[in-house]
C-alpha positions as CSV (number, residue, x, y, z in Angstrom):
1,M,49.6,-10.8,40.5
2,A,47.0,-11.2,42.9
3,E,43.5,-12.2,41.9
4,E,40.6,-10.2,42.8
5,K,37.6,-12.3,44.4
6,K,34.2,-11.2,42.8
7,T,31.4,-11.1,45.2
8,P,27.7,-11.6,44.0
9,V,25.5,-8.8,44.1
10,S,22.7,-9.3,46.2
11,S,19.1,-8.5,45.2
12,K,19.1,-5.3,47.8
13,E,22.4,-3.7,46.2
14,S,21.0,-4.0,42.5
15,K,18.0,-2.7,43.8
16,A,19.8,0.2,45.1
17,G,21.6,0.4,41.9
18,A,18.5,0.8,40.1
19,G,17.2,3.3,42.6
20,G,20.5,5.0,42.3
21,A,20.1,5.6,38.9
22,I,16.6,6.8,39.0
23,G,18.0,9.0,42.0
24,S,20.5,10.6,39.8
25,I,18.1,11.1,37.2
26,L,15.9,12.8,39.7
27,A,18.8,14.9,41.1
28,L,19.5,16.2,37.5
29,R,16.2,17.4,37.3
30,E,16.5,19.4,40.6
31,E,19.9,20.4,39.8
32,N,20.2,21.1,35.9
33,P,16.2,21.3,34.8
34,T,17.3,22.7,31.6
35,L,19.4,19.7,30.4
36,F,17.0,17.2,32.2
37,Y,14.3,18.7,30.0
38,S,16.0,18.9,26.9
39,S,17.2,15.4,27.1
40,L,13.5,14.3,27.7
41,A,12.5,15.9,24.8
42,A,14.9,14.5,22.5
43,L,14.3,10.8,23.8
44,I,10.8,11.4,22.7
45,V,11.8,13.2,19.3
46,L,13.6,10.2,18.5
47,V,11.1,7.7,19.6
48,L,8.8,9.5,17.2
49,L,11.1,9.4,14.5
50,L,11.7,5.6,14.9
51,F,7.8,5.1,15.0
52,Y,7.7,7.2,11.5
53,M,10.5,5.4,9.9
54,M,8.9,2.1,10.7
55,T,5.0,2.7,9.9
56,R,5.7,5.0,6.6
57,G,5.6,1.9,4.4
58,A,8.9,2.3,2.7
59,G,8.4,-0.9,0.9
60,E,4.9,0.0,-0.8
61,V,5.1,0.9,-4.6
62,E,2.9,3.6,-6.0
63,Y,0.7,2.7,-8.8
64,K,1.0,5.0,-11.7
65,P,-1.6,4.8,-14.3
66,P,-0.3,4.1,-18.1
67,A,-0.5,7.1,-20.4
68,I,-3.7,5.8,-22.7
69,Q,-4.8,7.5,-25.6
70,V,-7.9,7.0,-27.6
71,G,-7.2,5.2,-30.5
72,Q,-4.2,3.3,-29.1
73,E,-3.9,-0.4,-29.3
74,V,-3.3,-2.0,-25.9
75,T,-3.2,-5.2,-24.2
76,L,-6.0,-6.0,-21.9
77,Q,-4.6,-7.7,-18.5
78,N,-5.9,-8.3,-14.8
79,P,-3.1,-7.3,-12.4
80,N,-4.4,-9.3,-9.7
81,V,-3.5,-12.4,-11.5
82,T,-0.1,-13.2,-12.2
83,T,-0.6,-15.7,-15.3
84,G,-2.9,-12.6,-17.0
85,G,-6.2,-13.1,-15.8
86,K,-9.7,-12.5,-17.2
87,V,-10.9,-9.1,-17.8
88,L,-14.5,-8.4,-17.5
89,L,-16.2,-5.7,-20.2
90,I,-19.3,-4.2,-18.9
91,E,-21.9,-1.8,-20.3
92,A,-21.0,1.1,-18.4
93,P,-18.0,2.5,-16.5
94,G,-18.3,2.2,-12.7
95,Q,-21.4,-0.4,-12.9
96,I,-21.5,-2.2,-9.7
97,L,-22.8,-5.9,-10.9
98,S,-26.0,-7.3,-9.7
99,E,-26.0,-10.2,-7.5
100,D,-28.8,-11.5,-9.6
101,V,-27.2,-13.9,-12.1
102,K,-29.9,-13.2,-14.8
103,E,-29.3,-9.2,-14.3
104,R,-25.6,-10.0,-14.2
105,E,-25.4,-11.6,-17.5
106,K,-27.1,-8.5,-19.0
107,Q,-24.5,-6.1,-17.8
108,V,-21.5,-8.3,-18.9
109,V,-20.4,-7.7,-22.4
110,C,-18.0,-10.1,-22.6
111,V,-15.1,-11.9,-20.5
112,V,-11.5,-11.5,-22.1
113,D,-8.5,-13.8,-21.9
114,G,-5.5,-11.9,-20.1
115,G,-3.2,-10.7,-23.1
116,T,-5.8,-9.8,-25.5
117,R,-5.1,-7.1,-27.7
118,A,-7.6,-4.2,-28.0
119,R,-8.3,-1.0,-29.1
120,V,-9.2,2.0,-26.9
121,L,-12.4,4.1,-27.9
122,E,-13.0,6.8,-25.2
123,K,-11.6,7.3,-21.6
124,Q,-13.9,8.4,-18.6
125,T,-13.3,9.3,-15.0
126,L,-16.0,8.2,-12.5
127,N,-15.9,9.0,-8.7
128,M,-11.7,9.1,-9.3
129,L,-11.4,6.1,-10.8
130,E,-10.6,5.8,-14.5
131,Y,-12.0,3.7,-17.0
132,V,-11.9,3.0,-20.4
133,K,-13.9,1.8,-23.3
134,V,-12.2,-1.1,-25.4
135,E,-13.0,-3.1,-28.5
136,P,-11.0,-6.4,-28.4
137,V,-9.4,-6.9,-32.1
138,E,-8.7,-10.9,-31.2
139,G,-10.5,-13.5,-29.7
140,E,-14.0,-14.4,-29.0
141,C,-14.9,-10.9,-28.1
142,A,-13.4,-9.2,-31.1
143,G,-15.8,-6.6,-32.4
144,K,-17.5,-6.0,-29.1
145,Q,-17.3,-3.0,-27.1
146,G,-17.1,-2.5,-23.3
147,W,-15.7,-0.8,-20.2
148,T,-13.0,-1.8,-17.6
149,S,-11.0,-0.1,-15.6
150,L,-7.8,1.5,-16.6
151,V,-5.7,-0.8,-14.3
152,N,-6.7,-3.6,-16.4
153,V,-5.1,-1.8,-19.6
154,K,-1.4,-2.2,-20.4
155,P,0.0,-0.1,-23.4
């Protein structure tokens, strides 16, 4: 068996090969424009589909608020803290707390430890956010009534 000697490709030849590929693509455009533009459209659709698949947020979990009824006993828990966190009970639903410390203390009814049981007294939607008025049945805040976001309530 005779061995073939491989000769290295010069940079001129590689550029010509690349130019040859572009030349053949451009020749396809002249010879068969329907095939050329169909292939181009398919390539664009494929790139857009890949972009959509990568950016649609497939890993995100949608929050579904719990079904809470007035009179139901629930658990208060801050969902942003893995250990239960504290839950703030305020005077009115949707109330933005003042920057003034003395004014803020007037607006806060109580701060409840995570995991505290409470009874739902009222529900209200304000600016597309749901709030519930609760009365803790245990702990230091037992018997006090205040509003908190529905995300802080677990059935």
